[in-house]
Gaussian input, Z-matrix of N, CA and C with variables (Angstrom, degrees):
# hf/3-21g

backbone

0 1
 N
 C     1     B1
 C     2     B2     1     A1
 N     3     B3     2     A2     1     D1
 C     4     B4     3     A3     2     D2
 C     5     B5     4     A4     3     D3
 N     6     B6     5     A5     4     D4
 C     7     B7     6     A6     5     D5
 C     8     B8     7     A7     6     D6
 N     9     B9     8     A8     7     D7
 C    10    B10     9     A9     8     D8
 C    11    B11    10    A10     9     D9
 N    12    B12    11    A11    10    D10
 C    13    B13    12    A12    11    D11
 C    14    B14    13    A13    12    D12
 N    15    B15    14    A14    13    D13
 C    16    B16    15    A15    14    D14
 C    17    B17    16    A16    15    D15
 N    18    B18    17    A17    16    D16
 C    19    B19    18    A18    17    D17
 C    20    B20    19    A19    18    D18
 N    21    B21    20    A20    19    D19
 C    22    B22    21    A21    20    D20
 C    23    B23    22    A22    21    D21
 N    24    B24    23    A23    22    D22
 C    25    B25    24    A24    23    D23
 C    26    B26    25    A25    24    D24
 N    27    B27    26    A26    25    D25
 C    28    B28    27    A27    26    D26
 C    29    B29    28    A28    27    D27
 N    30    B30    29    A29    28    D28
 C    31    B31    30    A30    29    D29
 C    32    B32    31    A31    30    D30
 N    33    B33    32    A32    31    D31
 C    34    B34    33    A33    32    D32
 C    35    B35    34    A34    33    D33
 N    36    B36    35    A35    34    D34
 C    37    B37    36    A36    35    D35
 C    38    B38    37    A37    36    D36
 N    39    B39    38    A38    37    D37
 C    40    B40    39    A39    38    D38
 C    41    B41    40    A40    39    D39
 N    42    B42    41    A41    40    D40
 C    43    B43    42    A42    41    D41
 C    44    B44    43    A43    42    D42
 N    45    B45    44    A44    43    D43
 C    46    B46    45    A45    44    D44
 C    47    B47    46    A46    45    D45
 N    48    B48    47    A47    46    D46
 C    49    B49    48    A48    47    D47
 C    50    B50    49    A49    48    D48
 N    51    B51    50    A50    49    D49
 C    52    B52    51    A51    50    D50
 C    53    B53    52    A52    51    D51
 N    54    B54    53    A53    52    D52
 C    55    B55    54    A54    53    D53
 C    56    B56    55    A55    54    D54
 N    57    B57    56    A56    55    D55
 C    58    B58    57    A57    56    D56
 C    59    B59    58    A58    57    D57
 N    60    B60    59    A59    58    D58
 C    61    B61    60    A60    59    D59
 C    62    B62    61    A61    60    D60
 N    63    B63    62    A62    61    D61
 C    64    B64    63    A63    62    D62
 C    65    B65    64    A64    63    D63
 N    66    B66    65    A65    64    D64
 C    67    B67    66    A66    65    D65
 C    68    B68    67    A67    66    D66
 N    69    B69    68    A68    67    D67
 C    70    B70    69    A69    68    D68
 C    71    B71    70    A70    69    D69
 N    72    B72    71    A71    70    D70
 C    73    B73    72    A72    71    D71
 C    74    B74    73    A73    72    D72
 N    75    B75    74    A74    73    D73
 C    76    B76    75    A75    74    D74
 C    77    B77    76    A76    75    D75
 N    78    B78    77    A77    76    D76
 C    79    B79    78    A78    77    D77
 C    80    B80    79    A79    78    D78
 N    81    B81    80    A80    79    D79
 C    82    B82    81    A81    80    D80
 C    83    B83    82    A82    81    D81
 N    84    B84    83    A83    82    D82
 C    85    B85    84    A84    83    D83
 C    86    B86    85    A85    84    D84
 N    87    B87    86    A86    85    D85
 C    88    B88    87    A87    86    D86
 C    89    B89    88    A88    87    D87
 N    90    B90    89    A89    88    D88
 C    91    B91    90    A90    89    D89
 C    92    B92    91    A91    90    D90
 N    93    B93    92    A92    91    D91
 C    94    B94    93    A93    92    D92
 C    95    B95    94    A94    93    D93
 N    96    B96    95    A95    94    D94
 C    97    B97    96    A96    95    D95
 C    98    B98    97    A97    96    D96
 N    99    B99    98    A98    97    D97
 C   100   B100    99    A99    98    D98
 C   101   B101   100   A100    99    D99
 N   102   B102   101   A101   100   D100
 C   103   B103   102   A102   101   D101
 C   104   B104   103   A103   102   D102
 N   105   B105   104   A104   103   D103
 C   106   B106   105   A105   104   D104
 C   107   B107   106   A106   105   D105
 N   108   B108   107   A107   106   D106
 C   109   B109   108   A108   107   D107
 C   110   B110   109   A109   108   D108
 N   111   B111   110   A110   109   D109
 C   112   B112   111   A111   110   D110
 C   113   B113   112   A112   111   D111
 N   114   B114   113   A113   112   D112
 C   115   B115   114   A114   113   D113
 C   116   B116   115   A115   114   D114
 N   117   B117   116   A116   115   D115
 C   118   B118   117   A117   116   D116
 C   119   B119   118   A118   117   D117
 N   120   B120   119   A119   118   D118
 C   121   B121   120   A120   119   D119
 C   122   B122   121   A121   120   D120
 N   123   B123   122   A122   121   D121
 C   124   B124   123   A123   122   D122
 C   125   B125   124   A124   123   D123
 N   126   B126   125   A125   124   D124
 C   127   B127   126   A126   125   D125
 C   128   B128   127   A127   126   D126
 N   129   B129   128   A128   127   D127
 C   130   B130   129   A129   128   D128
 C   131   B131   130   A130   129   D129
 N   132   B132   131   A131   130   D130
 C   133   B133   132   A132   131   D131
 C   134   B134   133   A133   132   D132
 N   135   B135   134   A134   133   D133
 C   136   B136   135   A135   134   D134
 C   137   B137   136   A136   135   D135
 N   138   B138   137   A137   136   D136
 C   139   B139   138   A138   137   D137
 C   140   B140   139   A139   138   D138
 N   141   B141   140   A140   139   D139
 C   142   B142   141   A141   140   D140
 C   143   B143   142   A142   141   D141
 N   144   B144   143   A143   142   D142
 C   145   B145   144   A144   143   D143
 C   146   B146   145   A145   144   D144
 N   147   B147   146   A146   145   D145
 C   148   B148   147   A147   146   D146
 C   149   B149   148   A148   147   D147
 N   150   B150   149   A149   148   D148
 C   151   B151   150   A150   149   D149
 C   152   B152   151   A151   150   D150
 N   153   B153   152   A152   151   D151
 C   154   B154   153   A153   152   D152
 C   155   B155   154   A154   153   D153
 N   156   B156   155   A155   154   D154
 C   157   B157   156   A156   155   D155
 C   158   B158   157   A157   156   D156
 N   159   B159   158   A158   157   D157
 C   160   B160   159   A159   158   D158
 C   161   B161   160   A160   159   D159
 N   162   B162   161   A161   160   D160
 C   163   B163   162   A162   161   D161
 C   164   B164   163   A163   162   D162
 N   165   B165   164   A164   163   D163
 C   166   B166   165   A165   164   D164
 C   167   B167   166   A166   165   D165
 N   168   B168   167   A167   166   D166
 C   169   B169   168   A168   167   D167
 C   170   B170   169   A169   168   D168
 N   171   B171   170   A170   169   D169
 C   172   B172   171   A171   170   D170
 C   173   B173   172   A172   171   D171
 N   174   B174   173   A173   172   D172
 C   175   B175   174   A174   173   D173
 C   176   B176   175   A175   174   D174
 N   177   B177   176   A176   175   D175
 C   178   B178   177   A177   176   D176
 C   179   B179   178   A178   177   D177
 N   180   B180   179   A179   178   D178
 C   181   B181   180   A180   179   D179
 C   182   B182   181   A181   180   D180
 N   183   B183   182   A182   181   D181
 C   184   B184   183   A183   182   D182
 C   185   B185   184   A184   183   D183
 N   186   B186   185   A185   184   D184
 C   187   B187   186   A186   185   D185
 C   188   B188   187   A187   186   D186
 N   189   B189   188   A188   187   D187
 C   190   B190   189   A189   188   D188
 C   191   B191   190   A190   189   D189
 N   192   B192   191   A191   190   D190
 C   193   B193   192   A192   191   D191
 C   194   B194   193   A193   192   D192
 N   195   B195   194   A194   193   D193
 C   196   B196   195   A195   194   D194
 C   197   B197   196   A196   195   D195
 N   198   B198   197   A197   196   D196
 C   199   B199   198   A198   197   D197
 C   200   B200   199   A199   198   D198
 N   201   B201   200   A200   199   D199
 C   202   B202   201   A201   200   D200
 C   203   B203   202   A202   201   D201
 N   204   B204   203   A203   202   D202
 C   205   B205   204   A204   203   D203
 C   206   B206   205   A205   204   D204
 N   207   B207   206   A206   205   D205
 C   208   B208   207   A207   206   D206
 C   209   B209   208   A208   207   D207
 N   210   B210   209   A209   208   D208
 C   211   B211   210   A210   209   D209
 C   212   B212   211   A211   210   D210
 N   213   B213   212   A212   211   D211
 C   214   B214   213   A213   212   D212
 C   215   B215   214   A214   213   D213
 N   216   B216   215   A215   214   D214
 C   217   B217   216   A216   215   D215
 C   218   B218   217   A217   216   D216
 N   219   B219   218   A218   217   D217
 C   220   B220   219   A219   218   D218
 C   221   B221   220   A220   219   D219
 N   222   B222   221   A221   220   D220
 C   223   B223   222   A222   221   D221
 C   224   B224   223   A223   222   D222
 N   225   B225   224   A224   223   D223
 C   226   B226   225   A225   224   D224
 C   227   B227   226   A226   225   D225
 N   228   B228   227   A227   226   D226
 C   229   B229   228   A228   227   D227
 C   230   B230   229   A229   228   D228
 N   231   B231   230   A230   229   D229
 C   232   B232   231   A231   230   D230
 C   233   B233   232   A232   231   D231
 N   234   B234   233   A233   232   D232
 C   235   B235   234   A234   233   D233
 C   236   B236   235   A235   234   D234
 N   237   B237   236   A236   235   D235
 C   238   B238   237   A237   236   D236
 C   239   B239   238   A238   237   D237
 N   240   B240   239   A239   238   D238
 C   241   B241   240   A240   239   D239
 C   242   B242   241   A241   240   D240
 N   243   B243   242   A242   241   D241
 C   244   B244   243   A243   242   D242
 C   245   B245   244   A244   243   D243
 N   246   B246   245   A245   244   D244
 C   247   B247   246   A246   245   D245
 C   248   B248   247   A247   246   D246
 N   249   B249   248   A248   247   D247
 C   250   B250   249   A249   248   D248
 C   251   B251   250   A250   249   D249
 N   252   B252   251   A251   250   D250
 C   253   B253   252   A252   251   D251
 C   254   B254   253   A253   252   D252
 N   255   B255   254   A254   253   D253
 C   256   B256   255   A255   254   D254
 C   257   B257   256   A256   255   D255
 N   258   B258   257   A257   256   D256
 C   259   B259   258   A258   257   D257
 C   260   B260   259   A259   258   D258
 N   261   B261   260   A260   259   D259
 C   262   B262   261   A261   260   D260
 C   263   B263   262   A262   261   D261
 N   264   B264   263   A263   262   D262
 C   265   B265   264   A264   263   D263
 C   266   B266   265   A265   264   D264
 N   267   B267   266   A266   265   D265
 C   268   B268   267   A267   266   D266
 C   269   B269   268   A268   267   D267
 N   270   B270   269   A269   268   D268
 C   271   B271   270   A270   269   D269
 C   272   B272   271   A271   270   D270
 N   273   B273   272   A272   271   D271
 C   274   B274   273   A273   272   D272
 C   275   B275   274   A274   273   D273
 N   276   B276   275   A275   274   D274
 C   277   B277   276   A276   275   D275
 C   278   B278   277   A277   276   D276
 N   279   B279   278   A278   277   D277
 C   280   B280   279   A279   278   D278
 C   281   B281   280   A280   279   D279
 N   282   B282   281   A281   280   D280
 C   283   B283   282   A282   281   D281
 C   284   B284   283   A283   282   D282
 N   285   B285   284   A284   283   D283
 C   286   B286   285   A285   284   D284
 C   287   B287   286   A286   285   D285
 N   288   B288   287   A287   286   D286
 C   289   B289   288   A288   287   D287
 C   290   B290   289   A289   288   D288
 N   291   B291   290   A290   289   D289
 C   292   B292   291   A291   290   D290
 C   293   B293   292   A292   291   D291
 N   294   B294   293   A293   292   D292
 C   295   B295   294   A294   293   D293
 C   296   B296   295   A295   294   D294
 N   297   B297   296   A296   295   D295
 C   298   B298   297   A297   296   D296
 C   299   B299   298   A298   297   D297
 N   300   B300   299   A299   298   D298
 C   301   B301   300   A300   299   D299
 C   302   B302   301   A301   300   D300
 N   303   B303   302   A302   301   D301
 C   304   B304   303   A303   302   D302
 C   305   B305   304   A304   303   D303

   B1=1.4203
   B2=1.5371
   B3=1.3249
   B4=1.4271
   B5=1.5476
   B6=1.3158
   B7=1.4732
   B8=1.5387
   B9=1.3202
   B10=1.4666
   B11=1.5208
   B12=1.2781
   B13=1.4776
   B14=1.5434
   B15=1.3183
   B16=1.4651
   B17=1.5113
   B18=1.3514
   B19=1.4319
   B20=1.5147
   B21=1.3473
   B22=1.4398
   B23=1.5164
   B24=1.3138
   B25=1.4650
   B26=1.5451
   B27=1.2874
   B28=1.4622
   B29=1.4880
   B30=1.3249
   B31=1.4444
   B32=1.5264
   B33=1.2863
   B34=1.4658
   B35=1.5335
   B36=1.3556
   B37=1.4790
   B38=1.5294
   B39=1.2853
   B40=1.4633
   B41=1.5438
   B42=1.3125
   B43=1.4538
   B44=1.5141
   B45=1.3166
   B46=1.4381
   B47=1.5433
   B48=1.3563
   B49=1.4693
   B50=1.5068
   B51=1.3339
   B52=1.4724
   B53=1.5383
   B54=1.2810
   B55=1.4809
   B56=1.5295
   B57=1.3123
   B58=1.4609
   B59=1.5232
   B60=1.3376
   B61=1.4579
   B62=1.5221
   B63=1.3424
   B64=1.4805
   B65=1.5219
   B66=1.2834
   B67=1.4821
   B68=1.5091
   B69=1.3363
   B70=1.4976
   B71=1.5215
   B72=1.3804
   B73=1.4455
   B74=1.5437
   B75=1.3638
   B76=1.4348
   B77=1.5254
   B78=1.3175
   B79=1.4695
   B80=1.5463
   B81=1.3434
   B82=1.4768
   B83=1.5404
   B84=1.3354
   B85=1.4941
   B86=1.5036
   B87=1.3234
   B88=1.4454
   B89=1.5435
   B90=1.3550
   B91=1.4414
   B92=1.5155
   B93=1.2908
   B94=1.4872
   B95=1.5650
   B96=1.3008
   B97=1.4642
   B98=1.5108
   B99=1.3179
   B100=1.4588
   B101=1.5190
   B102=1.3054
   B103=1.4588
   B104=1.5188
   B105=1.3259
   B106=1.4843
   B107=1.5121
   B108=1.2760
   B109=1.4688
   B110=1.5195
   B111=1.3636
   B112=1.4656
   B113=1.5350
   B114=1.3510
   B115=1.4468
   B116=1.5162
   B117=1.3325
   B118=1.4542
   B119=1.5091
   B120=1.3272
   B121=1.4632
   B122=1.5442
   B123=1.3363
   B124=1.4818
   B125=1.5435
   B126=1.3285
   B127=1.4683
   B128=1.4938
   B129=1.3165
   B130=1.4565
   B131=1.5264
   B132=1.3182
   B133=1.4554
   B134=1.5289
   B135=1.3322
   B136=1.4397
   B137=1.5249
   B138=1.3311
   B139=1.4545
   B140=1.5045
   B141=1.3374
   B142=1.4424
   B143=1.5324
   B144=1.3112
   B145=1.4586
   B146=1.5360
   B147=1.3211
   B148=1.4339
   B149=1.5392
   B150=1.3080
   B151=1.4601
   B152=1.5147
   B153=1.3250
   B154=1.4481
   B155=1.5007
   B156=1.3223
   B157=1.4380
   B158=1.5401
   B159=1.3327
   B160=1.4450
   B161=1.5378
   B162=1.3314
   B163=1.4242
   B164=1.5145
   B165=1.3623
   B166=1.4355
   B167=1.5228
   B168=1.3343
   B169=1.4631
   B170=1.5210
   B171=1.3505
   B172=1.4534
   B173=1.5131
   B174=1.3079
   B175=1.5029
   B176=1.5343
   B177=1.3117
   B178=1.4354
   B179=1.5417
   B180=1.3188
   B181=1.4440
   B182=1.5202
   B183=1.3454
   B184=1.4776
   B185=1.5241
   B186=1.3259
   B187=1.4731
   B188=1.5048
   B189=1.2922
   B190=1.4640
   B191=1.5743
   B192=1.3000
   B193=1.4755
   B194=1.5461
   B195=1.3156
   B196=1.4311
   B197=1.5294
   B198=1.3119
   B199=1.4462
   B200=1.5282
   B201=1.3006
   B202=1.4331
   B203=1.5676
   B204=1.3264
   B205=1.4814
   B206=1.5025
   B207=1.3291
   B208=1.4553
   B209=1.5032
   B210=1.3475
   B211=1.4552
   B212=1.5533
   B213=1.3183
   B214=1.4786
   B215=1.5129
   B216=1.3011
   B217=1.4863
   B218=1.5169
   B219=1.3293
   B220=1.4716
   B221=1.5425
   B222=1.3251
   B223=1.4498
   B224=1.5222
   B225=1.3384
   B226=1.5042
   B227=1.5131
   B228=1.2911
   B229=1.4938
   B230=1.5380
   B231=1.3398
   B232=1.4661
   B233=1.5166
   B234=1.2945
   B235=1.4458
   B236=1.5156
   B237=1.3501
   B238=1.4597
   B239=1.5200
   B240=1.3414
   B241=1.4196
   B242=1.5400
   B243=1.3029
   B244=1.4854
   B245=1.5398
   B246=1.3196
   B247=1.4605
   B248=1.5129
   B249=1.3247
   B250=1.4354
   B251=1.5320
   B252=1.3371
   B253=1.4673
   B254=1.4879
   B255=1.3089
   B256=1.4788
   B257=1.5136
   B258=1.3246
   B259=1.4434
   B260=1.5237
   B261=1.3388
   B262=1.4461
   B263=1.4779
   B264=1.2900
   B265=1.4566
   B266=1.5485
   B267=1.3157
   B268=1.4470
   B269=1.5330
   B270=1.2918
   B271=1.4669
   B272=1.5296
   B273=1.3211
   B274=1.4576
   B275=1.5250
   B276=1.3047
   B277=1.4759
   B278=1.5389
   B279=1.3422
   B280=1.4527
   B281=1.5202
   B282=1.3227
   B283=1.4593
   B284=1.4993
   B285=1.3264
   B286=1.4315
   B287=1.4894
   B288=1.3117
   B289=1.5024
   B290=1.5255
   B291=1.3154
   B292=1.5062
   B293=1.5192
   B294=1.3354
   B295=1.4231
   B296=1.5393
   B297=1.3479
   B298=1.4336
   B299=1.5241
   B300=1.3402
   B301=1.4712
   B302=1.5100
   B303=1.3232
   B304=1.5207
   B305=1.4886
   A1=108.50
   A2=116.31
   A3=121.80
   A4=110.58
   A5=117.55
   A6=122.19
   A7=109.48
   A8=113.97
   A9=118.97
   A10=108.30
   A11=115.11
   A12=124.56
   A13=106.69
   A14=116.07
   A15=121.41
   A16=106.66
   A17=117.18
   A18=121.88
   A19=108.86
   A20=116.22
   A21=122.16
   A22=107.88
   A23=115.30
   A24=120.34
   A25=106.26
   A26=114.90
   A27=121.94
   A28=110.63
   A29=118.15
   A30=123.62
   A31=109.42
   A32=116.70
   A33=123.06
   A34=115.01
   A35=115.56
   A36=120.12
   A37=107.13
   A38=117.07
   A39=121.25
   A40=110.94
   A41=116.27
   A42=120.64
   A43=110.64
   A44=118.28
   A45=119.80
   A46=112.10
   A47=116.15
   A48=119.37
   A49=111.62
   A50=118.10
   A51=122.03
   A52=109.42
   A53=117.16
   A54=120.21
   A55=109.57
   A56=116.63
   A57=121.02
   A58=110.46
   A59=119.00
   A60=121.36
   A61=115.57
   A62=116.73
   A63=117.51
   A64=112.26
   A65=118.77
   A66=120.02
   A67=110.46
   A68=118.16
   A69=119.59
   A70=113.39
   A71=119.75
   A72=117.38
   A73=114.55
   A74=116.93
   A75=120.05
   A76=112.63
   A77=119.20
   A78=120.76
   A79=111.60
   A80=119.64
   A81=117.58
   A82=112.87
   A83=117.10
   A84=118.78
   A85=109.90
   A86=116.42
   A87=121.11
   A88=112.93
   A89=114.89
   A90=118.98
   A91=113.67
   A92=117.84
   A93=122.26
   A94=112.00
   A95=119.33
   A96=121.05
   A97=110.02
   A98=116.09
   A99=121.99
   A100=112.71
   A101=115.65
   A102=120.06
   A103=115.63
   A104=116.85
   A105=121.01
   A106=110.22
   A107=117.89
   A108=121.37
   A109=109.32
   A110=116.71
   A111=119.27
   A112=109.08
   A113=112.44
   A114=120.80
   A115=107.60
   A116=116.09
   A117=122.97
   A118=106.67
   A119=115.90
   A120=122.53
   A121=107.38
   A122=116.01
   A123=121.24
   A124=110.26
   A125=116.21
   A126=121.57
   A127=111.51
   A128=115.42
   A129=121.95
   A130=105.79
   A131=115.45
   A132=122.29
   A133=110.74
   A134=117.84
   A135=121.67
   A136=112.11
   A137=116.77
   A138=121.62
   A139=113.93
   A140=116.26
   A141=123.28
   A142=110.58
   A143=116.80
   A144=123.15
   A145=109.34
   A146=112.91
   A147=121.36
   A148=109.40
   A149=116.39
   A150=116.87
   A151=110.59
   A152=113.70
   A153=119.86
   A154=113.33
   A155=114.54
   A156=120.30
   A157=105.22
   A158=115.47
   A159=122.83
   A160=109.04
   A161=116.65
   A162=121.03
   A163=107.58
   A164=114.17
   A165=122.47
   A166=110.39
   A167=115.51
   A168=122.51
   A169=110.17
   A170=115.94
   A171=121.68
   A172=109.75
   A173=116.80
   A174=122.52
   A175=111.45
   A176=117.60
   A177=120.59
   A178=110.81
   A179=118.21
   A180=120.76
   A181=111.25
   A182=114.94
   A183=120.87
   A184=110.14
   A185=116.12
   A186=119.43
   A187=110.56
   A188=121.21
   A189=121.65
   A190=109.07
   A191=116.49
   A192=120.67
   A193=108.77
   A194=118.15
   A195=121.53
   A196=113.29
   A197=116.87
   A198=121.92
   A199=112.36
   A200=117.26
   A201=123.51
   A202=113.04
   A203=114.20
   A204=120.09
   A205=110.97
   A206=117.22
   A207=122.16
   A208=111.03
   A209=116.93
   A210=120.58
   A211=111.16
   A212=115.23
   A213=118.23
   A214=109.72
   A215=118.59
   A216=121.14
   A217=109.35
   A218=118.30
   A219=121.94
   A220=109.98
   A221=118.02
   A222=120.71
   A223=112.43
   A224=116.93
   A225=118.89
   A226=111.03
   A227=119.02
   A228=121.19
   A229=107.16
   A230=116.27
   A231=119.81
   A232=112.99
   A233=120.32
   A234=120.83
   A235=113.53
   A236=119.34
   A237=124.92
   A238=109.74
   A239=116.97
   A240=121.72
   A241=111.62
   A242=114.41
   A243=122.48
   A244=112.73
   A245=116.32
   A246=120.84
   A247=110.89
   A248=116.13
   A249=121.28
   A250=108.95
   A251=115.11
   A252=121.48
   A253=111.68
   A254=116.11
   A255=121.74
   A256=107.77
   A257=117.77
   A258=119.01
   A259=111.75
   A260=114.77
   A261=123.61
   A262=112.11
   A263=119.59
   A264=122.81
   A265=107.59
   A266=116.06
   A267=120.01
   A268=108.42
   A269=116.84
   A270=123.03
   A271=106.73
   A272=115.58
   A273=119.93
   A274=113.38
   A275=117.64
   A276=119.40
   A277=110.76
   A278=115.77
   A279=119.24
   A280=112.22
   A281=117.43
   A282=122.22
   A283=112.99
   A284=118.55
   A285=121.76
   A286=113.89
   A287=114.98
   A288=120.85
   A289=109.65
   A290=117.92
   A291=120.46
   A292=111.88
   A293=119.91
   A294=127.28
   A295=114.14
   A296=115.32
   A297=119.29
   A298=114.16
   A299=116.31
   A300=122.18
   A301=106.02
   A302=112.62
   A303=120.08
   A304=108.42
   D1=147.56
   D2=-175.94
   D3=-139.00
   D4=143.60
   D5=178.51
   D6=-117.33
   D7=152.92
   D8=-179.33
   D9=-146.34
   D10=140.75
   D11=176.75
   D12=-117.83
   D13=115.18
   D14=175.57
   D15=-112.53
   D16=131.34
   D17=175.52
   D18=-128.47
   D19=158.28
   D20=177.20
   D21=-162.12
   D22=166.97
   D23=177.59
   D24=-118.51
   D25=162.77
   D26=-178.25
   D27=-109.72
   D28=146.50
   D29=-176.92
   D30=-131.16
   D31=122.41
   D32=174.32
   D33=55.10
   D34=47.70
   D35=178.47
   D36=-148.66
   D37=136.59
   D38=176.34
   D39=-75.02
   D40=161.90
   D41=178.06
   D42=-61.06
   D43=-42.49
   D44=-177.86
   D45=-67.39
   D46=-36.87
   D47=174.79
   D48=-67.57
   D49=-40.09
   D50=178.22
   D51=-60.64
   D52=-43.89
   D53=178.06
   D54=-63.30
   D55=-42.79
   D56=-175.60
   D57=-72.85
   D58=-40.08
   D59=-174.84
   D60=-88.01
   D61=-22.42
   D62=-175.16
   D63=-126.30
   D64=-54.69
   D65=-172.24
   D66=-66.23
   D67=-55.20
   D68=-175.91
   D69=-61.35
   D70=-43.95
   D71=179.60
   D72=-74.69
   D73=-30.79
   D74=-174.67
   D75=-80.44
   D76=-30.15
   D77=-174.76
   D78=-56.74
   D79=-51.44
   D80=-179.46
   D81=-63.18
   D82=-31.25
   D83=178.21
   D84=-69.18
   D85=-44.01
   D86=178.66
   D87=-60.67
   D88=-37.25
   D89=177.73
   D90=-58.41
   D91=-21.12
   D92=-178.08
   D93=-98.33
   D94=-0.28
   D95=-176.97
   D96=-67.39
   D97=128.18
   D98=179.16
   D99=-60.43
   D100=128.78
   D101=176.60
   D102=88.50
   D103=-7.03
   D104=179.02
   D105=-83.66
   D106=116.69
   D107=178.42
   D108=-80.67
   D109=-46.30
   D110=178.53
   D111=-161.90
   D112=157.63
   D113=170.57
   D114=-132.44
   D115=131.92
   D116=172.36
   D117=-107.45
   D118=121.60
   D119=-178.76
   D120=-79.65
   D121=131.29
   D122=-176.39
   D123=-116.13
   D124=146.85
   D125=176.76
   D126=-150.63
   D127=129.53
   D128=168.39
   D129=-127.11
   D130=88.30
   D131=-173.09
   D132=-59.34
   D133=-41.60
   D134=-177.93
   D135=-60.23
   D136=-37.69
   D137=-179.99
   D138=-95.22
   D139=4.00
   D140=-177.90
   D141=50.75
   D142=47.64
   D143=178.38
   D144=-127.71
   D145=127.66
   D146=-176.54
   D147=-133.54
   D148=172.49
   D149=175.96
   D150=155.81
   D151=-152.95
   D152=-177.34
   D153=-153.64
   D154=152.83
   D155=170.88
   D156=-109.37
   D157=120.35
   D158=-173.92
   D159=-110.10
   D160=139.54
   D161=169.92
   D162=-118.43
   D163=127.51
   D164=-173.00
   D165=-115.97
   D166=153.56
   D167=173.57
   D168=-58.42
   D169=-40.54
   D170=-176.24
   D171=-162.96
   D172=170.13
   D173=-179.03
   D174=-63.22
   D175=-38.27
   D176=-178.89
   D177=-61.37
   D178=-40.05
   D179=177.33
   D180=-59.99
   D181=-43.43
   D182=178.16
   D183=-61.89
   D184=-46.82
   D185=-178.82
   D186=-65.64
   D187=-39.08
   D188=176.91
   D189=-61.60
   D190=-42.06
   D191=178.97
   D192=-61.98
   D193=-46.49
   D194=-177.06
   D195=-63.73
   D196=-23.81
   D197=178.95
   D198=-99.75
   D199=9.51
   D200=-176.42
   D201=-82.18
   D202=159.50
   D203=174.48
   D204=-60.83
   D205=-32.79
   D206=-179.31
   D207=-59.64
   D208=-49.74
   D209=179.13
   D210=-65.16
   D211=-40.68
   D212=178.25
   D213=-60.49
   D214=-38.58
   D215=-178.97
   D216=-69.95
   D217=-41.44
   D218=-178.26
   D219=-62.92
   D220=-49.13
   D221=-174.89
   D222=-74.63
   D223=-13.93
   D224=177.44
   D225=-89.50
   D226=-5.40
   D227=177.42
   D228=-62.91
   D229=134.44
   D230=-174.37
   D231=-66.43
   D232=-18.41
   D233=-179.47
   D234=-95.42
   D235=1.77
   D236=176.43
   D237=-103.40
   D238=124.94
   D239=179.63
   D240=-140.99
   D241=164.43
   D242=178.12
   D243=52.43
   D244=51.76
   D245=178.91
   D246=-73.69
   D247=134.42
   D248=178.61
   D249=-136.13
   D250=141.51
   D251=178.31
   D252=-133.61
   D253=128.76
   D254=176.15
   D255=-127.84
   D256=134.34
   D257=179.09
   D258=-120.20
   D259=157.87
   D260=-174.84
   D261=-140.72
   D262=145.48
   D263=165.17
   D264=-74.33
   D265=146.99
   D266=-178.70
   D267=-103.72
   D268=131.19
   D269=172.99
   D270=-83.80
   D271=90.06
   D272=-173.21
   D273=-63.68
   D274=-37.49
   D275=-179.31
   D276=-59.23
   D277=-54.15
   D278=179.28
   D279=-64.33
   D280=-37.18
   D281=179.97
   D282=-65.49
   D283=-33.24
   D284=171.22
   D285=-59.35
   D286=-42.17
   D287=-178.69
   D288=-64.99
   D289=-40.61
   D290=-177.03
   D291=-95.63
   D292=17.94
   D293=176.88
   D294=59.05
   D295=27.85
   D296=175.44
   D297=-78.52
   D298=-21.22
   D299=173.93
   D300=-141.92
   D301=163.56
   D302=-179.25
   D303=-116.08

């Protein structure tokens, strides 16, 4: 299992337009990504920082996603800037104890 934190900032777009143009149309597409266990959508409006916490079956699934046309399309949107991605191995045994995974 692998975890990933992706963050980005928004440029010249309102919150309602961001939800309409990115979050609402992208969520159903992301739900179908092979190897994605879950995505938690993140937002810190005051700091203009948004993103997601992703849980993957394995690192290869994450890498395939990062090299996909979907990610290329998202990061090429003119209102998305300063994209950052950090990935982590998941300690499944400890995470089971703390209900981080099932």
